[in-house]
Every structure is written in structure tokens, then in C-alpha cells.
N, C-alpha and C positions, 0 to 999 in steps of 0.2 A: 504494500500499500504506499509506503514511504517513497519507493522508487517511482511510482506513478505520479505522486504529487510533485516530486522533484522534476520529473520529465515535463509535466505541465507548466511548472514555473519557468523552466528553461525555454520552452516553446513560446510562452507568453513574453518573456524578456527579449527573445530574438525577434519576434514579430513586432514588438513595440519599437525596438531600435531601428529596424529596417523600414518601418512605415514612414511615408512622407509626411512631414509636419506641415500643417496648414498655417497660413499667416495669421497673426493675431488680429482680433477685431480692431478695425480702424487703421490697420497696417496697409502696406502696399498690396494692391489687388493684383491677381495673376492676370496676364494678358489674355484677351479673347483668342479664339482659334484663328480667326481671320487676321489678327495682328501678327501671328507667328508665320504666316505664309510669305513666300519670297516676293510675290507680286501683290503688293498691297495698294497700289495706285490703280483704281478702276478706269475703264474707258468712260468718257463723259461726252455727251452730245455738245458740240461747239468747241471742242479743244482743237488746237492746231496740229499740223503734221508732226512737228518736233515733239509736242507734248504726248501725242499718241505713241510715237516711237519710244520715248522715254518710259511711258507707262507700261508698254509691252516688253521692253527690254530686248527687242529684236529689230533688225533693220527692215525698213519698208521698201518694197520693190514696186516701181511704177508699172501699171498694167496698161491703162489707157485714159484718155480724157484731156481736155484743154487745161492750160494752167489755171489753177484755182478750183477746177471741177474734175479732179482726178479720182481714179480708183487705184488703190495700192493693195499689195499682197504681202503677207508675212507668213512665215512658217513657224509654228509654235511647237517646240519640242517639249511635250508634256509627259515624257517618260514612256511607259509602255509596260508590257507584261514581263520584260526581261529577255524574252526571246526575240521579239520584234519591236524595234523602236517606233514610236508614233510621231509623225511630223504632220500635224494637222494644219490645213491652210485656213487663213483668216483674211477675208476681203474687207477693206475699209473704204468707204466712199466719202469723199470730201466735196462740199459745195461752198463756193466763195471762200475757200481756204479753211473751212471749219468742218469737223467731223459730223456727217449727217446720218451715218448708219454703218453697220458692220454685219457680216454674215460668216459663220463658220462653215467650212466644208469638210465633213468627215467621211467623204466617199472613199471608194476603194482606189488603190493605186492603179492607174491605167496601164502601167507597164506589165502587170501580172495577168492581163487578159489574154 
């Protein structure tokens, strides 16, 4: 019986020592999940080309359109399953130099058809 009680005390002490301590009330709050992500600047309607490029962290490639009313393309490397990397395409449309819309393309790779 003594050995069971001692074993339980050792398990409780080990669990208590390895458990993550919560911050005290009124102390610094833990960051939200979205604050821990690498891309914390979202796309916003009306932002310029340089702002969108900075928010995405990838270079924009010109597709077509007149100056100020262009369509750009960027490839977002969002990881993958480990076997096959994903390079999803994201099209951004600018009107009068400001972001008017965007569309993700998660289609199949045309080279594998």
C-alpha cells in the first residue's frame, strides 16, 4: 500500500512540474492563433501593388492589362503533404492602381494531363 501511495505522489509531482503554467490574472495575455502565423498582414481592398506584394511576401508577376488596371499573378507556397509541394496560384486585379479583387486557383497542374 505504501508503494502505491509513493508511486502516486511521484506521478503527481512529475505531472505538476511538466505542466505548462498559465499566466497570472492581469498578467501578459498569450497571443491569439492568428498572431502566431507568418502572414499576419491580410489583403485589403484598395491597397497598392507594393502593399499587396509586401502582405503576401511573394513577388507579383504581370499577366495583362493597361497601366493602373493590371492583373498580377503570384505563386503561394503553402507547404503540402510532404510528398508533393503545393504552389497555388493567386490572381490579383488592380483598378486605378488599387486592389479591386483576388481569386485563388487550386486547379490541377496542367503538365500532368
